[in-house]
C-alpha angles and dihedrals in degrees: 000000000000125000090253092051092049091050091050092048092051091048091049092049093050091049093049092047091054092046094049091047089055098037109027093184094071092067111108114249138186109262092224104036099029088223128131109253113262092230094049110140101180094249091122140024136203092256141091144095122190116326095252093052093045096053095041104045108351096104092043089055093049092047093053093043092047092051093053092048092049096043092050094040092233110182128211095007112176138188102223100185141354124192148132116264128173090349099307139092113263124197124183119193136179096236129047130191126164090259094049091046091050092052093048092046093047094055092043088061093043092051091061090075100037118091109247092216108040105012101238125132111275144154122257116252133197115208092150089300117067107224141147103236131149122234095252092054092042091051092052091048093046094050091052088054094052093082090060096050111102101174115123093215117100114270130193112271110156122079091247093052092047090049091052090050092047092052090054090057096054112115099182128087116240123231124250090282093053091251133124120232138162109276111244093219140025135200128227124192116216121191128205129177095279103010145065116202128189113205121193116207118203110216098163095122093056093042092052091051090051093048090051089049091052091047090050092050091052089052091054098258124142104295092202095057111122 
């Protein structure tokens, strides 16, 4: 291991130790015994979606979740699985309350308009894989794929052609300025035996914080600032 690698490892371990101390539920545990592995060296944690989501709202999510767990004195809370599914962040946990469910659902909706790779605001596209990804990230990914394409038919290669193709895949509706932003509310439909209720949730405060965070990151400010 080089000096640079050792330095990076030590920095990562210190960061993970602080994070686990604050949010115990991100510590990795054995599925069957629920114990932290004996050889655990703090080089990884049981946490993380796509890179863009993590850096844009990951710490905000942990902070909100941690507060609910602490305020309600919830014991042995665990994150069972985190992943991307159908273009949004999914988080499965072992304990649900209305507050926890609201936090998880809120960030699921927010993630639909945050680029999975870089963390900027973006529309969701469907090119066979539903994903929120900005044009710049899509272009880089597409150009890396070109070397694996063996079809003889002509395929888009220039930036303009790739942009035109990308635009065809967009599944969201732009705002009045032709731009794509995180919606500041979402609607859930709840059914009962004799009733159908539409509930609108205002998430404007969280969305504005995220947009300020993205703007700060673009200006070169600390991208991890919460």
